[in-house]
DSSP file (Angstrom, degrees, kcal/mol; ACC not computed):
  #  RESIDUE AA STRUCTURE BP1 BP2  ACC     N-H-->O    O-->H-N    N-H-->O    O-->H-N    TCO  KAPPA ALPHA  PHI   PSI    X-CA   Y-CA   Z-CA
    1    1 A M              0   0    0      0, 0.0     2,-0.2     0, 0.0     0, 0.0   0.000 360.0 360.0 360.0 136.3  -62.2   14.4  -15.4
    2    2 A S        -     0   0    0      1,-0.1     2,-0.3    19,-0.0     0, 0.0  -0.522 360.0-114.6 -79.7 139.5  -61.4   12.7  -18.7
    3    3 A T        -     0   0    0     -2,-0.2     2,-0.5     1,-0.0    19,-0.3  -0.542  26.0-147.0 -72.3 134.1  -58.1   10.9  -19.2
    4    4 A I        -     0   0    0     -2,-0.3     2,-0.3    17,-0.1    17,-0.2  -0.912  15.6-169.5-106.6 127.3  -55.8   12.5  -21.8
    5    5 A L  E     -A   20   0A   0     15,-2.9    15,-2.2    -2,-0.5     2,-0.3  -0.808   2.9-159.0-112.4 153.9  -53.6   10.2  -23.8
    6    6 A S  E     +A   19   0A   0     31,-0.3    33,-2.5    -2,-0.3     2,-0.3  -0.975  11.4 173.9-135.9 153.4  -50.7   11.1  -26.1
    7    7 A L  E     -A   18   0A   0     11,-2.3    11,-3.2    -2,-0.3     2,-0.3  -0.980  24.2-127.9-149.5 149.5  -49.0    9.3  -28.9
    8    8 A T  E     -A   17   0A   0     -2,-0.3     2,-0.4     9,-0.2     9,-0.2  -0.792  16.2-160.6-105.4 154.5  -46.4   10.3  -31.4
    9    9 A Y  E     -A   16   0A   0      7,-2.5     7,-2.9    -2,-0.3     2,-0.9  -0.999  15.1-137.5-134.0 127.9  -46.6    9.9  -35.2
   10   10 A E  E     +A   15   0A   0     -2,-0.4     5,-0.2     5,-0.2    -2,-0.0  -0.780  32.5 178.2 -89.1 107.0  -43.7    9.9  -37.6
   11   11 A S  E >   -A   14   0A   0      3,-2.3     3,-1.4    -2,-0.9    41,-0.0  -0.518  47.5-100.8 -99.6 170.1  -44.7   12.0  -40.5
   12   12 A P  T 3  S+     0   0    0      0, 0.0     3,-0.1     0, 0.0    -1,-0.1   0.667 125.8  51.1 -62.7 -14.0  -42.7   12.9  -43.6
   13   13 A L  T 3  S-     0   0    0      1,-0.4     2,-0.3   129,-0.0   129,-0.1   0.440 124.1 -87.4-101.7  -2.9  -42.2   16.2  -41.9
   14   14 A G  E <  S-A   11   0A   0     -3,-1.4    -3,-2.3    16,-0.0    -1,-0.4  -0.781  71.2 -19.8 124.3-171.7  -41.0   14.9  -38.6
   15   15 A T  E     -A   10   0A   0     16,-0.5    16,-2.4    -2,-0.3     2,-0.4  -0.535  53.8-164.3 -79.7 133.0  -42.5   13.8  -35.3
   16   16 A L  E     -AB   9  30A   0     -7,-2.9    -7,-2.5    -2,-0.3     2,-0.5  -0.924  11.4-142.4-113.8 140.7  -46.0   14.9  -34.5
   17   17 A K  E     -AB   8  29A   0     12,-3.4    12,-2.0    -2,-0.4     2,-0.4  -0.918  16.7-166.0-102.8 125.9  -47.5   14.7  -31.0
   18   18 A L  E     -AB   7  28A   0    -11,-3.2   -11,-2.3    -2,-0.5     2,-0.4  -0.928   6.0-176.0-110.6 133.3  -51.2   13.7  -30.9
   19   19 A T  E     +AB   6  27A   0      8,-2.3     7,-3.1    -2,-0.4     8,-1.8  -0.978  11.1 155.0-128.9 145.5  -53.3   14.1  -27.8
   20   20 A S  E     -AB   5  25A   0    -15,-2.2   -15,-2.9    -2,-0.4     5,-0.2  -0.984  33.8-134.5-155.7 163.8  -56.9   13.1  -27.1
   21   21 A N        -     0   0    0      3,-2.0    22,-0.2    -2,-0.3   -17,-0.1  -0.403  57.5 -81.3-102.2-167.4  -59.5   12.2  -24.6
   22   22 A K  S    S+     0   0    0    -19,-0.3    21,-0.2     1,-0.2     3,-0.1   0.716 127.3  37.8 -72.0 -16.8  -61.7    9.2  -25.2
   23   23 A D  S    S+     0   0    0      1,-0.2     2,-0.3    19,-0.1    -1,-0.2   0.732 118.5   9.4-105.2 -27.2  -64.1   11.2  -27.4
   24   24 A A  S    S-     0   0    0     40,-0.1    -3,-2.0    43,-0.1     2,-0.3  -0.993  70.9 -95.3-157.9 156.0  -62.0   13.6  -29.5
   25   25 A L  E     +Bc  20  66A   0     40,-3.3    42,-2.6    -2,-0.3    -5,-0.3  -0.586  32.9 179.7 -71.9 134.2  -58.6   14.8  -30.7
   26   26 A L  E     +     0   0A   0     -7,-3.1     2,-0.3     1,-0.3    43,-0.2   0.696  59.3   5.9-108.3 -29.8  -57.4   17.7  -28.6
   27   27 A G  E     -B   19   0A   0     -8,-1.8    -8,-2.3    90,-0.1    -1,-0.3  -0.998  41.6-177.9-158.8 151.4  -54.0   18.5  -30.1
   28   28 A L  E     +Bd  18 117A   0     88,-2.5    90,-2.3    -2,-0.3     2,-0.3  -0.877  28.8 153.4-150.2 115.4  -51.6   17.8  -33.0
   29   29 A S  E     -B   17   0A   0    -12,-2.0   -12,-3.4    -2,-0.3     2,-0.3  -0.968  45.3-101.7-145.6 157.6  -48.3   19.5  -33.0
   30   30 A F  E     -B   16   0A   0     -2,-0.3     2,-0.3   -14,-0.2   -14,-0.2  -0.607  41.9-178.2 -77.3 137.4  -44.7   19.2  -34.2
   31   31 A I        -     0   0    0    -16,-2.4   -16,-0.5    -2,-0.3     3,-0.1  -0.930  29.0-147.4-134.1 160.8  -42.2   18.1  -31.6
   32   32 A S  S    S+     0   0    0     -2,-0.3     2,-0.3     1,-0.3    -1,-0.1   0.715  81.1  17.6-100.6 -25.0  -38.5   17.5  -31.6
   33   33 A E  S    S-     0   0    0    -18,-0.1     2,-0.5     0, 0.0    -1,-0.3  -0.996  71.8-118.1-148.2 154.1  -38.2   14.7  -29.0
   34   34 A I        +     0   0    0     -2,-0.3     3,-0.0     1,-0.1   -17,-0.0  -0.786  38.7 156.2 -92.6 125.2  -40.5   12.2  -27.3
   35   35 A R        +     0   0    0     -2,-0.5     2,-0.2     2,-0.1    -1,-0.1   0.546  47.8  72.8-122.2 -15.2  -40.7   12.6  -23.6
   36   36 A E  S    S-     0   0    0      1,-0.1     2,-0.1     0, 0.0    -2,-0.0  -0.628  85.7 -91.1-110.8 162.2  -44.0   11.0  -22.5
   37   37 A K        -     0   0    0     -2,-0.2     2,-0.6     1,-0.1   -31,-0.3  -0.430  44.5-124.2 -62.6 139.0  -45.4    7.5  -22.2
   38   38 A Q        +     0   0    0     -2,-0.1     2,-0.3   -33,-0.1   -31,-0.2  -0.806  40.1 161.6 -93.8 120.9  -47.1    6.4  -25.4
   39   39 A E        -     0   0    0    -33,-2.5     2,-0.3    -2,-0.6   -34,-0.0  -0.985  16.7-158.9-136.3 148.4  -50.7    5.3  -25.0
   40   40 A S        +     0   0    0     -2,-0.3   -34,-0.1   -35,-0.1     3,-0.0  -0.781  12.3 176.0-124.8 168.4  -53.4    5.0  -27.6
   41   41 A N     >  -     0   0    0     -2,-0.3     4,-2.4   -36,-0.1     5,-0.2  -0.915  52.6 -83.3-155.4 175.3  -57.2    4.9  -27.9
   42   42 A P  H  > S+     0   0    0      0, 0.0     4,-2.4     0, 0.0     5,-0.2   0.846 125.8  53.8 -58.8 -35.2  -59.7    4.7  -30.8
   43   43 A V  H  > S+     0   0    0      2,-0.2     4,-2.2     1,-0.2     5,-0.1   0.934 111.3  45.1 -65.0 -44.7  -59.5    8.4  -31.5
   44   44 A L  H  > S+     0   0    0      2,-0.2     4,-2.4     1,-0.2    -1,-0.2   0.891 112.6  51.4 -66.2 -38.8  -55.7    8.4  -31.8
   45   45 A E  H  X S+     0   0    0     -4,-2.4     4,-2.3     2,-0.2    -1,-0.2   0.907 110.4  48.9 -63.9 -41.1  -55.8    5.3  -34.0
   46   46 A M  H  X S+     0   0    0     -4,-2.4     4,-2.4    -5,-0.2    -2,-0.2   0.901 110.4  51.9 -63.8 -40.3  -58.4    7.0  -36.3
   47   47 A T  H  X S+     0   0    0     -4,-2.2     4,-2.7     2,-0.2    -2,-0.2   0.918 109.4  49.2 -62.1 -43.8  -56.2   10.0  -36.4
   48   48 A I  H  X S+     0   0    0     -4,-2.4     4,-2.7     2,-0.2    -2,-0.2   0.917 110.5  50.4 -62.8 -43.8  -53.1    7.9  -37.4
   49   49 A Q  H  X S+     0   0    0     -4,-2.3     4,-2.0     1,-0.2    -1,-0.2   0.918 113.6  45.5 -60.3 -42.7  -55.1    6.2  -40.1
   50   50 A Q  H  X S+     0   0    0     -4,-2.4     4,-2.6     2,-0.2    -2,-0.2   0.884 112.1  50.5 -71.2 -37.3  -56.3    9.5  -41.5
   51   51 A L  H  X S+     0   0    0     -4,-2.7     4,-2.9     2,-0.2     5,-0.2   0.918 109.1  52.8 -64.1 -41.9  -52.8   11.0  -41.3
   52   52 A D  H  X S+     0   0    0     -4,-2.7     4,-1.6     1,-0.2    -2,-0.2   0.940 112.4  44.6 -55.8 -47.9  -51.4    8.0  -43.1
   53   53 A A  H  X>S+     0   0    0     -4,-2.0     5,-2.9     2,-0.2     6,-0.8   0.895 112.6  51.7 -65.8 -40.7  -54.0    8.4  -45.9
   54   54 A Y  H ><5S+     0   0    0     -4,-2.6     3,-1.2     4,-0.2    -2,-0.2   0.947 111.6  46.0 -60.5 -49.2  -53.4   12.2  -46.1
   55   55 A F  H 3<5S+     0   0    0     -4,-2.9    -1,-0.2     1,-0.3    -2,-0.2   0.759 109.5  54.8 -70.2 -23.2  -49.6   11.8  -46.4
   56   56 A K  H 3<5S-     0   0    0     -4,-1.6    -1,-0.3    -5,-0.2    -2,-0.2   0.584 117.7-115.8 -79.2 -10.5  -50.1    9.1  -49.0
   57   57 A G  T <<5S+     0   0    0     -3,-1.2    -3,-0.2    -4,-0.6    -2,-0.1   0.683  89.4 107.0  85.1  19.4  -52.2   11.6  -51.0
   58   58 A T      < +     0   0    0     -5,-2.9   101,-2.2    -6,-0.2     2,-0.4   0.340  66.0  62.2-112.6   6.5  -55.4    9.6  -50.7
   59   59 A L  B     +e  159   0B   0     -6,-0.8   101,-0.2    -5,-0.2    -2,-0.2  -0.991  43.5 168.2-134.9 127.3  -57.3   11.7  -48.2
   60   60 A Q  S    S+     0   0    0     99,-1.8     2,-0.5    -2,-0.4   100,-0.2   0.713  70.3  42.5-104.3 -28.6  -58.4   15.3  -48.6
   61   61 A K  S    S-     0   0    0     98,-0.6    -1,-0.2    25,-0.1     2,-0.2  -0.975  72.4-141.6-130.4 122.8  -60.8   15.9  -45.7
   62   62 A F        -     0   0    0     -2,-0.5   -15,-0.1    58,-0.2   -11,-0.0  -0.515  14.3-176.8 -79.1 147.0  -60.3   14.7  -42.2
   63   63 A S        +     0   0    0     -2,-0.2    -1,-0.1   -17,-0.1   -16,-0.1   0.233  35.8 131.4-126.8  11.3  -63.3   13.4  -40.2
   64   64 A V        -     0   0    0      1,-0.1     2,-0.1   -18,-0.1   -40,-0.1  -0.436  66.3-107.6 -65.1 136.2  -61.6   12.7  -36.8
   65   65 A P        -     0   0    0      0, 0.0   -40,-3.3     0, 0.0     2,-0.4  -0.432  40.3-162.9 -66.9 139.5  -63.7   14.2  -34.0
   66   66 A M  B     -c   25   0A   0    -42,-0.3     2,-0.5    -2,-0.1   -40,-0.2  -0.941  18.3-157.8-126.0 146.2  -62.1   17.3  -32.4
   67   67 A E        -     0   0    0    -42,-2.6     2,-0.4    -2,-0.4   -43,-0.1  -0.971  20.9-156.8-121.3 112.9  -62.6   19.1  -29.2
   68   68 A L        -     0   0    0     -2,-0.5     2,-0.5     2,-0.0   -41,-0.1  -0.761   8.8-165.9 -99.5 132.8  -61.3   22.7  -29.4
   69   69 A H        +     0   0    0     -2,-0.4     2,-0.3   -43,-0.2    -2,-0.0  -0.967  44.3  87.0-117.7 118.1  -60.2   24.7  -26.5
   70   70 A G  S    S-     0   0    0     -2,-0.5    -2,-0.0    45,-0.0    41,-0.0  -0.962  78.1 -50.3 178.3-174.4  -59.8   28.4  -27.0
   71   71 A T     >  -     0   0    0     -2,-0.3     4,-2.5     1,-0.1     5,-0.2  -0.282  55.2-106.3 -73.1 165.9  -61.7   31.7  -27.1
   72   72 A A  H  > S+     0   0    0      1,-0.2     4,-2.0     2,-0.2     5,-0.1   0.902 123.1  50.8 -58.9 -40.9  -64.9   32.1  -29.0
   73   73 A F  H  > S+     0   0    0      2,-0.2     4,-2.3     1,-0.2    -1,-0.2   0.938 109.3  49.5 -64.0 -47.0  -63.1   34.1  -31.6
   74   74 A Q  H  > S+     0   0    0      1,-0.2     4,-2.9     2,-0.2     5,-0.2   0.927 110.5  50.5 -57.8 -45.8  -60.3   31.5  -32.0
   75   75 A K  H  X S+     0   0    0     -4,-2.5     4,-2.4     1,-0.2    -1,-0.2   0.881 108.5  52.6 -61.6 -38.3  -62.9   28.7  -32.4
   76   76 A T  H  X S+     0   0    0     -4,-2.0     4,-1.9    -5,-0.2    -1,-0.2   0.920 111.8  45.9 -62.6 -43.4  -64.6   30.8  -35.1
   77   77 A V  H  X S+     0   0    0     -4,-2.3     4,-2.3     2,-0.2    -2,-0.2   0.939 112.2  50.3 -64.3 -46.8  -61.3   31.2  -37.0
   78   78 A W  H  X S+     0   0    0     -4,-2.9     4,-1.5     1,-0.2    -2,-0.2   0.878 110.0  50.6 -62.1 -37.9  -60.4   27.5  -36.6
   79   79 A E  H  < S+     0   0    0     -4,-2.4     4,-0.4    -5,-0.2    -1,-0.2   0.893 109.7  50.9 -65.7 -38.6  -63.8   26.5  -38.0
   80   80 A A  H >< S+     0   0    0     -4,-1.9     3,-1.4     1,-0.2     4,-0.3   0.879 105.2  56.8 -65.0 -37.4  -63.3   28.9  -40.9
   81   81 A L  H >< S+     0   0    0     -4,-2.3     3,-1.6     1,-0.3    -1,-0.2   0.875  98.9  60.9 -60.2 -36.8  -59.9   27.3  -41.6
   82   82 A C  T 3< S+     0   0    0     -4,-1.5    -1,-0.3     1,-0.3    -2,-0.2   0.626  97.6  59.7 -67.5 -12.2  -61.6   23.9  -41.9
   83   83 A T  T <  S+     0   0    0     -3,-1.4    -1,-0.3    -4,-0.4    -2,-0.2   0.521  75.7 109.3 -93.0  -6.1  -63.7   25.2  -44.8
   84   84 A I  S <  S-     0   0    0     -3,-1.6     3,-0.1    -4,-0.3     4,-0.1  -0.581  77.5-116.8 -71.7 122.7  -60.6   26.0  -47.0
   85   85 A P    >   -     0   0    0      0, 0.0     3,-1.8     0, 0.0    -1,-0.1  -0.260  33.4 -92.6 -63.1 146.1  -60.6   23.4  -49.8
   86   86 A Y  T 3  S+     0   0    0      1,-0.3     3,-0.1    68,-0.1   -26,-0.1  -0.264 110.5  19.0 -52.0 135.1  -57.7   21.0  -50.0
   87   87 A G  T 3  S+     0   0    0      1,-0.3     2,-0.3    -3,-0.1    -1,-0.3   0.516 106.2  99.4  80.7   4.4  -55.0   22.2  -52.3
   88   88 A T    <   -     0   0    0     -3,-1.8     2,-0.3    -4,-0.1    -1,-0.3  -0.801  56.1-147.3-119.8 164.5  -56.0   25.9  -52.2
   89   89 A V        -     0   0    0     -2,-0.3     2,-0.3    -3,-0.1    37,-0.2  -0.939  10.4-174.2-128.7 153.2  -54.8   28.9  -50.2
   90   90 A V  E     -f  126   0C   0     35,-2.4    37,-2.8    -2,-0.3     2,-0.2  -0.896  26.0-110.1-135.4 166.1  -56.5   32.0  -48.9
   91   91 A S  E  >  -f  127   0C   0     -2,-0.3     4,-1.7    35,-0.2    37,-0.2  -0.524  27.8-111.5 -94.0 165.6  -55.2   35.1  -47.2
   92   92 A Y  H  > S+     0   0    0     35,-1.0     4,-2.4     1,-0.2     5,-0.1   0.876 122.2  55.1 -60.1 -37.2  -55.7   36.1  -43.6
   93   93 A Q  H  > S+     0   0    0      1,-0.2     4,-2.6     2,-0.2    -1,-0.2   0.892 102.3  55.9 -64.3 -39.2  -57.9   38.9  -44.9
   94   94 A D  H  > S+     0   0    0      1,-0.2     4,-2.4     2,-0.2    -1,-0.2   0.902 109.5  46.6 -58.1 -41.1  -60.1   36.3  -46.7
   95   95 A I  H  X S+     0   0    0     -4,-1.7     4,-1.9     2,-0.2    -2,-0.2   0.917 110.0  52.9 -68.1 -42.9  -60.6   34.5  -43.4
   96   96 A A  H  <>S+     0   0    0     -4,-2.4     5,-2.8     1,-0.2    -2,-0.2   0.916 112.7  44.8 -58.4 -43.3  -61.4   37.8  -41.6
   97   97 A I  H ><5S+     0   0    0     -4,-2.6     3,-1.7     5,-0.2    -1,-0.2   0.910 109.5  56.2 -65.6 -42.4  -64.0   38.6  -44.2
   98   98 A A  H 3<5S+     0   0    0     -4,-2.4    -1,-0.2     1,-0.3    -2,-0.2   0.821 107.8  48.0 -61.7 -31.7  -65.4   35.0  -44.1
   99   99 A I  T 3<5S-     0   0    0     -4,-1.9    -1,-0.3    -5,-0.1    -2,-0.2   0.381 120.4-108.8 -91.7   5.6  -66.0   35.3  -40.3
  100  100 A G  T < 5S+     0   0    0     -3,-1.7    -3,-0.2    -5,-0.2    -2,-0.1   0.721  94.6  99.3  80.4  21.2  -67.7   38.7  -40.8
  101  101 A N    > < +     0   0    0     -5,-2.8     3,-2.4    -6,-0.2    -4,-0.1  -0.546  41.5 173.0-137.8  69.8  -64.9   40.8  -39.2
  102  102 A P  T 3  S+     0   0    0      0, 0.0     3,-0.3     0, 0.0    -5,-0.2   0.659  77.4  55.8 -60.0 -19.0  -62.9   42.2  -42.1
  103  103 A K  T 3  S+     0   0    0      1,-0.2     3,-0.4    -7,-0.2     4,-0.2   0.472  85.9  84.2 -89.4  -1.2  -60.7   44.4  -39.9
  104  104 A A    <>  +     0   0    0     -3,-2.4     4,-2.6     1,-0.2     5,-0.2  -0.038  47.4 126.6 -93.2  32.7  -59.6   41.5  -37.7
  105  105 A V  H  > S+     0   0    0     -3,-0.3     4,-2.1     1,-0.2    -1,-0.2   0.922  76.7  44.2 -58.5 -46.9  -56.7   40.4  -40.0
  106  106 A R  H  > S+     0   0    0     -3,-0.4     4,-2.2     1,-0.2    -1,-0.2   0.899 113.0  51.5 -65.5 -39.5  -54.1   40.5  -37.2
  107  107 A A  H  > S+     0   0    0      2,-0.2     4,-2.5     1,-0.2    -1,-0.2   0.871 107.9  52.9 -64.6 -36.3  -56.4   38.7  -34.8
  108  108 A V  H  X S+     0   0    0     -4,-2.6     4,-2.7     2,-0.2    -1,-0.2   0.919 108.2  51.3 -62.7 -43.0  -57.0   36.0  -37.4
  109  109 A G  H  X S+     0   0    0     -4,-2.1     4,-2.0    -5,-0.2    -2,-0.2   0.900 110.5  48.1 -60.0 -41.4  -53.2   35.6  -37.7
  110  110 A M  H  X S+     0   0    0     -4,-2.2     4,-1.1     2,-0.2    -1,-0.2   0.899 112.1  48.6 -67.5 -40.2  -52.9   35.3  -33.9
  111  111 A A  H  < S+     0   0    0     -4,-2.5     3,-0.5     1,-0.2    -2,-0.2   0.906 109.9  52.9 -64.8 -40.2  -55.8   32.7  -33.8
  112  112 A N  H >< S+     0   0    0     -4,-2.7     3,-1.5     1,-0.2    -2,-0.2   0.912 106.3  53.9 -58.0 -43.4  -54.1   30.9  -36.6
  113  113 A N  H 3< S+     0   0    0     -4,-2.0    -1,-0.2     1,-0.3    -2,-0.2   0.766 107.5  50.9 -63.3 -26.9  -50.9   30.8  -34.6
  114  114 A K  T 3< S+     0   0    0     -4,-1.1    -1,-0.3    -3,-0.5    -2,-0.2   0.307  74.9 140.7 -95.3   8.2  -52.7   29.2  -31.6
  115  115 A N    <   -     0   0    0     -3,-1.5     3,-0.3    -4,-0.2    -3,-0.1  -0.328  36.8-162.9 -53.5 118.2  -54.3   26.4  -33.8
  116  116 A P  S    S+     0   0    0      0, 0.0   -88,-2.5     0, 0.0     2,-0.4   0.635  77.6  52.7 -82.5 -12.4  -54.1   23.4  -31.5
  117  117 A I  B  > S-d   28   0A   0    -90,-0.3     4,-2.6     4,-0.1   -88,-0.2  -0.665  78.8-162.1-128.9  77.3  -54.6   20.8  -34.2
  118  118 A S  T  4 S+     0   0    0    -90,-2.3     2,-2.7    -2,-0.4   -89,-0.0  -0.118  70.0   9.0 -57.0 154.3  -52.1   21.4  -37.0
  119  119 A I  T  4 S+     0   0    0      2,-0.5    -1,-0.2     1,-0.2     5,-0.1  -0.322 124.4  61.0  70.8 -55.9  -52.6   19.9  -40.4
  120  120 A I  T  4 S+     0   0    0     -2,-2.7   -58,-0.2     1,-0.3    -1,-0.2   0.924 107.9  44.9 -67.5 -44.0  -56.1   18.7  -39.6
  121  121 A I  S  < S-     0   0    0     -4,-2.6     2,-2.6     1,-0.0    -2,-0.5  -0.893 104.3-138.5 -92.8 103.5  -57.2   22.3  -39.0
  122  122 A P    >   +     0   0    0      0, 0.0     3,-1.8     0, 0.0    -4,-0.1  -0.287  49.4 149.1 -77.9  65.9  -55.4   23.5  -42.1
  123  123 A C  G >   +     0   0    0     -2,-2.6     3,-1.6     1,-0.3    -5,-0.1   0.707  66.4  74.5 -65.7 -18.0  -53.8   26.7  -41.0
  124  124 A H  G 3  S+     0   0    0      1,-0.3    -1,-0.3    -3,-0.2    23,-0.1   0.678  84.2  66.9 -67.3 -15.6  -51.0   26.0  -43.5
  125  125 A R  G <  S+     0   0    0     -3,-1.8   -35,-2.4   -36,-0.1     2,-0.5   0.392  82.6  91.4 -86.0   4.0  -53.5   27.0  -46.3
  126  126 A V  E <   +f   90   0C   0     -3,-1.6     8,-0.4   -37,-0.2     2,-0.2  -0.884  54.5 169.8-104.4 127.4  -53.4   30.6  -45.1
  127  127 A I  E     -f   91   0C   0    -37,-2.8   -35,-1.0    -2,-0.5     6,-0.2  -0.750  39.2 -75.0-127.7 172.7  -50.9   32.9  -46.7
  128  128 A G    >   -     0   0    0      4,-3.3     3,-2.2    -2,-0.2    -1,-0.1  -0.256  48.0-106.1 -66.7 159.0  -50.1   36.6  -46.8
  129  129 A K  T 3  S+     0   0    0      1,-0.3    -1,-0.1     2,-0.2   -38,-0.1   0.829 121.2  50.8 -57.3 -35.8  -52.3   38.9  -48.9
  130  130 A Q  T 3  S-     0   0    0      2,-0.0    -1,-0.3     1,-0.0    -2,-0.1   0.306 127.5 -96.7 -87.7  10.1  -49.6   39.3  -51.5
  131  131 A G  S <  S+     0   0    0     -3,-2.2     2,-0.2     1,-0.3    -2,-0.2   0.520  77.8 142.5  91.0   6.2  -49.2   35.5  -51.8
  132  132 A S        -     0   0    0      1,-0.1    -4,-3.3    -5,-0.1     2,-0.5  -0.518  56.5-114.1 -82.0 148.1  -46.2   35.2  -49.4
  133  133 A L        -     0   0    0     -6,-0.2     2,-0.3    -2,-0.2    -6,-0.1  -0.682  42.6-177.9 -76.5 128.2  -45.7   32.3  -47.0
  134  134 A T        -     0   0    0     -2,-0.5    -8,-0.1    -8,-0.4     9,-0.0  -0.886  37.3 -24.2-127.2 160.9  -46.0   33.7  -43.5
  135  135 A G        +     0   0    0     -2,-0.3    -1,-0.3     1,-0.1     2,-0.3   0.646  50.3 174.4   2.9 135.8  -45.7   32.1  -40.1
  136  136 A Y    >   -     0   0    0     -3,-0.1     3,-2.0     1,-0.1     6,-0.1  -0.893  33.4-133.6-155.5 129.1  -46.3   28.4  -39.4
  137  137 A A  T 3  S+     0   0    0     -2,-0.3     3,-0.1     1,-0.3    -1,-0.1   0.818 109.4  47.8 -55.4 -34.3  -45.6   26.8  -36.0
  138  138 A G  T 3  S-     0   0    0      1,-0.2    -1,-0.3    -3,-0.1     4,-0.1   0.586 126.9 -91.5 -82.6  -9.4  -43.8   23.9  -37.7
  139  139 A G    X>  -     0   0    0     -3,-2.0     4,-1.8     1,-0.1     3,-0.6  -0.093  33.2 -88.9 109.6 149.1  -41.7   26.2  -39.8
  140  140 A L  H 3> S+     0   0    0      1,-0.2     4,-2.7     2,-0.2     5,-0.2   0.801 122.9  62.3 -63.4 -29.4  -42.1   27.7  -43.3
  141  141 A D  H 3> S+     0   0    0      1,-0.2     4,-2.0     2,-0.2    -1,-0.2   0.897 106.3  45.6 -63.0 -38.6  -40.4   24.7  -44.8
  142  142 A K  H <> S+     0   0    0     -3,-0.6     4,-2.6     2,-0.2    -2,-0.2   0.886 111.5  52.0 -71.0 -38.8  -43.1   22.4  -43.5
  143  143 A K  H  X S+     0   0    0     -4,-1.8     4,-2.4     2,-0.2    -2,-0.2   0.936 110.9  47.9 -61.0 -46.5  -45.8   24.8  -44.6
  144  144 A Q  H  X S+     0   0    0     -4,-2.7     4,-2.5     1,-0.2     5,-0.2   0.907 111.4  50.9 -60.5 -42.8  -44.3   24.8  -48.1
  145  145 A W  H  X S+     0   0    0     -4,-2.0     4,-2.9     1,-0.2    -2,-0.2   0.931 110.3  48.6 -61.4 -47.0  -44.1   21.0  -48.1
  146  146 A L  H  X S+     0   0    0     -4,-2.6     4,-2.3     1,-0.2    -1,-0.2   0.911 112.3  48.3 -61.4 -43.4  -47.8   20.7  -47.1
  147  147 A L  H  X S+     0   0    0     -4,-2.4     4,-2.3     2,-0.2    -1,-0.2   0.916 114.2  45.8 -64.3 -43.1  -49.0   23.1  -49.8
  148  148 A C  H  X S+     0   0    0     -4,-2.5     4,-2.6     2,-0.2    -2,-0.2   0.917 111.2  53.5 -64.7 -42.7  -46.9   21.4  -52.5
  149  149 A H  H  X S+     0   0    0     -4,-2.9     4,-1.4     1,-0.2    -2,-0.2   0.914 111.3  45.6 -57.2 -45.3  -48.1   17.9  -51.3
  150  150 A E  H  X S+     0   0    0     -4,-2.3     4,-0.8     2,-0.2    -1,-0.2   0.905 112.1  50.1 -69.1 -40.8  -51.7   19.0  -51.6
  151  151 A R  H >< S+     0   0    0     -4,-2.3     3,-0.6     1,-0.2     4,-0.3   0.915 111.0  50.2 -62.3 -41.3  -51.3   20.6  -55.0
  152  152 A E  H 3< S+     0   0    0     -4,-2.6    -1,-0.2     1,-0.2    -2,-0.2   0.800 120.3  35.2 -66.3 -29.3  -49.6   17.5  -56.3
  153  153 A N  H >< S+     0   0    0     -4,-1.4     3,-1.4    -5,-0.2    -1,-0.2   0.351  86.7 103.0-106.9   4.3  -52.4   15.3  -55.0
  154  154 A Q  T << S+     0   0    0     -4,-0.8     4,-0.2    -3,-0.6    -1,-0.1   0.823  84.0  44.4 -60.3 -35.3  -55.3   17.6  -55.6
  155  155 A D  T 3  S+     0   0    0     -4,-0.3    -1,-0.3    -3,-0.2    -2,-0.1   0.388  86.6 116.0 -95.3   4.3  -56.6   15.8  -58.7
  156  156 A N  S <  S-     0   0    0     -3,-1.4     2,-1.6     1,-0.1    -3,-0.0  -0.310  83.3-103.1 -66.1 156.0  -56.2   12.3  -57.4
  157  157 A N        +     0   0    0     -2,-0.0     2,-0.2     0, 0.0    -1,-0.1  -0.661  64.7 179.0 -79.6  89.8  -59.4   10.2  -57.0
  158  158 A L        -     0   0    0     -2,-1.6     2,-0.2    -4,-0.2   -99,-0.2  -0.516  34.9-105.8-104.3 161.5  -59.4   10.7  -53.3
  159  159 A Q  B      e   59   0B   0   -101,-2.2   -99,-1.8    -2,-0.2   -98,-0.6  -0.575 360.0 360.0 -74.5 142.7  -61.5    9.8  -50.2
  160  160 A E              0   0    0     -2,-0.2    -1,-0.1  -101,-0.2  -101,-0.1   0.406 360.0 360.0 -95.7 360.0  -63.5   12.7  -48.8
């Protein structure tokens, strides 16, 4: 069994908990307090470097290895989320259509809600069909901040 390590990262939006095994990032989520021992490894260090660059506005696409645990449907949705270009938004219906299941709008929303790697798997780029901001595990204020941050930095000469 692979050892799982966790580390916290202070972002402009608050504290994030990062978890990984030796090969891949397993989770990234917003937390309110630190309760665990802090340990790092190369995957977590790479994640921190990429988050630093993202929050500075100099990184648009993450390349940290990820290991996703979920249903086949959830993984399909999460992979589709990773194709949404930086600084743009799509609807839940757009994702349902993109995965070849146009009637699965609610299921896409539920899979979005279960996204284990916030920010890197950009579920914040998914909005309601009429353009409204809807659900985000970190809160709608954080979703709005991330969308504004990406729009403001979209035209920078950024790393891919």
